[in-house]
C-alpha positions as CSV (number, residue, x, y, z in Angstrom):
1,M,44.6,106.8,77.6
2,E,43.3,107.7,81.1
3,Q,46.7,109.2,82.0
4,N,46.7,111.5,78.9
5,K,43.2,112.7,79.7
6,L,44.4,113.6,83.2
7,N,47.4,115.5,81.9
8,Y,45.1,117.5,79.6
9,K,42.9,118.6,82.5
10,R,46.0,119.7,84.4
11,L,47.1,121.8,81.4
12,Q,43.7,123.5,81.2
13,I,43.8,124.5,84.8
14,G,47.2,126.2,84.6
15,P,48.3,128.7,87.3
16,V,44.9,129.2,88.8
17,W,45.3,132.4,90.9
18,L,47.1,134.2,88.0
19,R,44.3,133.3,85.7
20,T,41.7,134.4,88.2
21,V,43.4,137.8,88.7
22,I,43.7,138.4,85.0
23,E,40.0,137.5,84.5
24,I,38.9,139.9,87.3
25,V,41.0,142.8,85.9
26,L,39.8,142.2,82.3
27,I,36.1,142.1,83.2
28,I,36.2,145.2,85.5
29,T,38.2,147.1,82.8
30,A,35.6,146.1,80.2
31,I,32.7,147.4,82.4
32,V,34.5,150.7,83.1
33,V,35.4,151.3,79.4
34,C,31.9,150.4,78.2
35,S,30.3,152.7,80.9
36,Y,32.7,155.6,80.0
37,L,32.0,155.3,76.2
38,T,28.3,155.2,76.9
39,I,28.4,158.3,79.0
40,R,30.6,160.2,76.6
41,S,28.4,159.3,73.6
42,Y,25.3,160.6,75.6
43,E,27.1,163.8,76.5
44,N,28.3,164.5,72.9
45,T,24.7,164.1,71.8
46,F,23.5,166.4,74.6
47,Y,26.0,169.1,73.6
48,E,24.6,169.2,70.1
49,A,20.9,169.1,71.2
50,T,21.3,171.9,73.7
51,K,23.5,174.3,71.8
52,D,20.8,176.9,71.2
53,S,19.7,176.9,74.8
54,A,23.3,177.3,76.0
55,I,23.7,180.4,73.7
56,E,20.4,181.8,74.9
57,S,21.6,181.3,78.5
58,T,24.7,183.3,78.0
59,Q,22.6,186.1,76.4
60,Q,20.3,186.2,79.4
61,L,23.2,186.3,81.9
62,S,24.9,189.1,79.9
63,H,21.7,191.1,80.0
64,C,21.5,190.6,83.8
65,V,25.1,191.6,84.5
66,I,25.7,194.4,82.1
67,G,23.8,196.9,84.2
68,A,26.3,196.5,87.1
69,V,29.2,197.8,84.9
70,D,30.1,201.4,85.6
71,T,32.2,202.8,82.8
72,N,33.7,205.4,85.2
73,L,35.4,202.7,87.1
74,L,37.2,201.2,84.1
75,D,39.8,203.8,83.5
76,I,40.7,205.1,87.0
77,E,44.2,206.5,86.9
78,D,45.0,206.1,90.6
79,P,46.6,202.6,91.0
80,S,45.2,201.8,94.4
81,R,41.7,202.8,93.4
82,M,42.1,200.8,90.2
83,E,43.0,197.7,92.1
84,Y,40.0,198.2,94.4
85,A,37.7,198.5,91.4
86,K,39.2,195.3,89.9
87,S,38.8,193.4,93.2
88,Y,35.2,194.7,93.6
89,Y,34.2,193.5,90.1
90,T,36.0,190.1,90.6
91,D,34.1,189.5,93.8
92,L,30.8,190.6,92.3
93,L,31.2,188.3,89.3
94,N,32.2,185.3,91.4
95,D,29.2,185.8,93.6
96,S,26.9,186.0,90.6
97,F,28.0,182.8,88.9
98,T,27.8,179.4,90.6
99,E,29.2,176.0,89.6
100,G,27.2,173.0,88.4
101,S,26.7,170.9,85.4
102,I,27.0,174.1,83.3
103,L,30.2,176.0,84.0
104,N,29.4,179.7,83.5
105,S,32.0,182.4,83.6
106,C,32.1,186.1,83.0
107,A,34.8,188.7,82.3
108,I,35.1,192.4,81.7
109,Y,37.7,193.6,79.1
110,T,38.7,197.2,78.5
111,V,38.9,198.0,74.8
112,S,41.3,200.3,73.1
113,Q,41.0,200.4,69.3
114,S,41.6,196.8,68.1
115,D,43.0,195.5,71.4
116,A,41.4,194.3,74.7
117,V,42.8,193.9,78.2
118,L,41.3,191.8,80.9
119,F,39.9,194.0,83.7
120,A,38.1,191.5,86.0
121,A,36.8,188.0,85.7
122,T,35.4,185.1,87.5
123,D,37.8,182.4,88.7
124,G,36.6,180.0,86.0
125,H,37.2,182.3,83.1
126,S,39.7,181.3,80.5
127,A,41.4,184.3,78.9
128,L,40.4,184.9,75.3
129,N,43.0,184.5,72.6
130,Q,43.7,187.1,69.9
131,K,41.4,185.6,67.3
132,Q,38.4,185.6,69.7
133,I,39.2,189.1,70.8
134,A,39.4,190.3,67.2
135,D,36.1,188.5,66.3
136,M,34.3,190.1,69.2
137,I,35.6,193.6,68.7
138,A,34.7,193.5,65.0
139,S,31.2,192.4,65.8
140,G,30.9,195.0,68.5
141,Q,31.0,197.8,66.1
142,T,27.3,197.2,65.4
143,G,26.5,198.0,69.0
144,Q,24.6,194.7,69.5
145,P,25.5,191.6,71.5
146,A,26.9,188.7,69.5
147,S,27.2,185.0,70.2
148,F,30.1,182.7,69.4
149,D,30.9,179.0,69.6
150,Y,34.5,178.0,70.2
151,D,35.1,174.3,70.8
152,E,31.8,173.7,72.6
153,V,32.2,176.8,74.7
154,Y,29.5,179.3,74.1
155,Y,30.2,183.0,74.4
156,T,28.0,186.1,74.3
157,Y,29.9,189.4,73.8
158,T,28.2,192.6,74.8
159,P,29.9,196.0,73.9
160,I,29.9,198.7,76.6
161,F,29.8,202.3,75.5
162,R,30.3,205.6,77.2
163,D,27.7,208.2,76.8
164,G,27.9,209.9,73.4
165,E,30.6,207.5,72.0
166,T,30.2,205.2,69.1
167,A,33.2,202.9,69.8
168,P,33.0,200.5,72.7
169,C,35.3,201.3,75.7
170,A,34.8,197.8,77.2
171,M,33.2,194.5,76.6
172,L,31.4,192.0,78.8
173,V,32.0,188.4,77.9
174,V,29.8,185.6,79.3
175,S,30.6,182.0,78.5
176,S,28.8,178.7,79.2
177,Q,30.3,175.3,79.0
178,Y,28.8,171.9,79.8
179,M,31.0,170.0,82.1
180,N,31.7,166.3,81.7
181,S,30.1,164.0,84.3
182,F,33.6,163.1,85.4
183,D,34.6,166.7,86.1
184,Y,32.3,167.4,89.0
185,N,30.4,165.5,91.7
186,S,27.3,164.7,89.6
187,V,24.5,162.2,90.1
188,V,25.9,160.3,87.0
189,M,29.3,160.1,88.6
190,E,27.9,158.9,91.9
191,R,25.9,156.1,90.3
192,L,28.7,155.1,88.0
193,T,30.9,154.8,91.1
194,T,28.3,152.7,92.9
195,I,27.9,150.4,89.9
196,A,31.7,150.0,89.6
197,I,32.1,149.1,93.3
198,V,29.1,146.7,93.4
199,S,30.2,145.0,90.1
200,G,33.8,144.9,91.2
201,V,33.0,143.2,94.6
202,M,30.6,140.7,92.9
203,I,33.3,139.8,90.2
204,I,36.0,139.5,92.8
205,V,33.8,137.2,95.0
206,Y,32.7,135.1,92.1
207,Y,36.1,134.6,90.6
208,G,37.7,134.2,94.0
209,I,35.4,131.3,94.8
210,S,35.9,129.9,91.3
211,G,39.7,130.2,91.7
212,A,39.6,128.5,95.1
213,V,37.5,125.6,93.7
214,S,39.8,125.2,90.7
215,A,42.8,125.2,93.0
216,Y,41.2,122.5,95.1
217,K,40.4,120.4,92.1
218,K,44.0,120.8,90.8
219,R,45.5,119.6,94.1
220,K,43.0,116.7,94.1
221,A,43.9,115.8,90.5
222,V,47.7,115.9,91.3
223,S,47.2,113.7,94.4
224,V,45.3,111.2,92.3
225,G,48.0,111.3,89.6
């Protein structure tokens, strides 16, 4: 009976170091997954709660930038002067929009009837697709700025007119998008990294000691057997 009891203990111990490594990996993975899901849930709620303020922000930025757009520079025929104008506005827009938890971008499109061509934009601007361009041009016929929401990216479109014309010759597009905490060096990311490192070290130390003790007991049990 005593011998059977001893064999049962040996069976429970198994390959100690393999079991220790598996336990460490599983626990660290569980901590990382739970932390990620918690942050993503918070961010999704934050997106919905701040939608109106994001749209208002794009409207304010549009109002600030629109005054710098000179319609005389949008249709220069000389290629070298045109490239200079595009470079000038690209640098101007990049200097006006900074990175952070909210990714703001801006672009100037020249408009011809129902089509629009990108003239200048910040480095972070994603080119509009045909549907977005059509929506913005259609709304621009009223002469008033319009706001749009495409996949949690908030746009404000402002038509630009030449003197005496009723159809826009260009449009200013400002967008705002909340960045995920994992997309930039945020306080959340820094603290999550610290928690992961501290938790990982503590788990490794604990299970390392536990594995060493188990291995010692296993050798002692084998020697007794």
